[in-house]
Steps between C-alpha positions, in 0.01 A plus 500: 500500500349172627669568835310829539169322437592236756597772751161672452323166545685435827424852629133467404478160671662630820267802504197276448603263780575785743173674409301181556675441835424855618138468385452169682673632814269801524196282433594265785375535856861490629573829323228704672662491843855516360424812296340658808806429717741643243285808431452586867867436584604771252239741635228469238142538619310202365179311571527217752510152349170316500442127537175402333394159634216297346348184653648161410253398226415853382452565129341815358507873567651630825401862564578726796321831567708746703365788709165337581361662813431251780692214336790339691856625439770287338772354718875541460767247587790746525611446140180528297132586505299175502190485279322171579200423282199298617363211291282748303810686377349835605653698786401840639749682725517836672872517417589789271568414138865446413657690214384379161866476398554229763436203268869402524460489875238222491566137565229242435464184708271206558437389861585131541521275807880526474508882481487750216567379146602776256282556193672600176407820320600319183272196526258531796403870513315686220313827449650705783318830541490805724178698482412831666142462620416861567651833604418751770405860415868597463586223255686280750444126495224406741531130425686260279457140395770268376466149373642211306389169356639171634498206260613404153501732200219292350288550816582871502395543138173314569401730787350848512662798669367516856271799447281411797809503724663815362322735742420431867129443561446813715671718240297351214179572694610861564592548134162377380280652771257736318450709816862619475452670167 
């Protein structure tokens, strides 16, 4: 009987190690583009990978508002959509919002003089969110915001959710304009 207990312990340990490895792989920025390549090679329709790039010394909330009329589009480098944040951490773009399910397709990076340095979803990135700002008359998304916090867990816990950044300024003004009642 002790051999059966030992066998179960080995199986449980192997499952735990494999599970942790899979979890860490999918939380890494390397996985986002790899998953995209595999999915598209077998014919699955999936959201394009995104590279979210924050400035070198950035710490705090990074928020992007998609579908903002008059804002510049995002650029692509052939492999991914590039989302480059300014020092404020707030970016408006006319690009359409990606699928909300695309969180696995996101890689997070810090711009450095030597190139892009990957940020870890396990230790550098916290509080990821995808928020539908408003809908058109037919219920379709008319705008979406996504964001994440860059810093330590202690810094994340000490900060407030970025409510002032959750909705683009023009949309907030439209939503609160009493003449549109």
